[in-house]
MIKENU-9285 format. One record per residue (C-alpha): residue in one letter; x, y, z negated. Coordinates in pm, whole numbers, padded with zeros to 5 digits, always signed. Each point is the difference from the previous one (the first is absolute). Layout:
% MIKENU-9285
AXYZ/...
//
This chain:
% MIKENU-9285
M-00525-02036-00804/L-00212-00132+00283/C-00019-00376-00006/A+00143-00107+00336/T-00081-00365-00065/K-00371+00072-00036/L+00010+00229+00301/D+00170-00262+00217/S-00247-00271-00104/N-00306+00226+00050/K-00092-00037-00370/L+00035+00366-00089/E-00337+00135-00113/L-00067+00365+00074/N-00248+00220-00180/K-00061+00267+00262/M-00159+00332-00092/N+00020+00366+00090/I+00298+00153-00179/D+00161+00341-00016/P+00362-00021+00122/V+00095+00321-00183/E-00117-00153-00328/L+00218-00308+00062/I+00305+00212+00078/N-00052+00218-00307/K-00036-00309-00220/S+00327-00142+00134/I+00181+00327-00062/E-00135+00026-00355/N+00111-00358-00069/E+00355+00072+00120/K+00056+00354-00131/E+00170-00113-00323/N+00236-00238+00183/A+00087+00275+00246/A+00060+00254-00278/Q+00239-00239-00173/K+00205+00001+00321/G-00015+00378+00034/L-00257-00013+00280/K-00332+00176+00038/L-00286-00160+00191/V-00235+00237+00177/F-00292-00063+00232/E-00144+00292+00192/N-00327-00079+00170/L+00015+00245+00291/N-00322-00135+00151/Q-00270+00020-00267/N-00248-00198+00210/L+00162-00340+00039/P-00263-00262+00080/E-00065-00294-00227/I+00138-00331+00118/Y-00172-00339-00010/A+00247-00236-00161/D+00085-00204-00307/R+00090+00253-00275/T+00242-00232-00180/R+00189-00097+00315/M+00019+00360+00122/Q+00130+00110-00340/Q+00267-00271+00019/I+00106+00120+00345/I+00022+00363-00108/D+00186-00094-00320/S+00260-00187+00205/L+00082+00302+00218/
//
């Protein structure tokens, strides 16, 4: 979970780098597939646009945001 206290006090350190958003989404789906299967759900991600640009962001924070969706 994102630490709102650190964010509000401007003490949140970010490690920005170029990251592949598709990789982050796939990682989140892989991490949740078992939980979804236990509930009778199937998680699927179809990347319709194979040429998504990299984004410049903090990998850990972006992964946390995607995981919370």
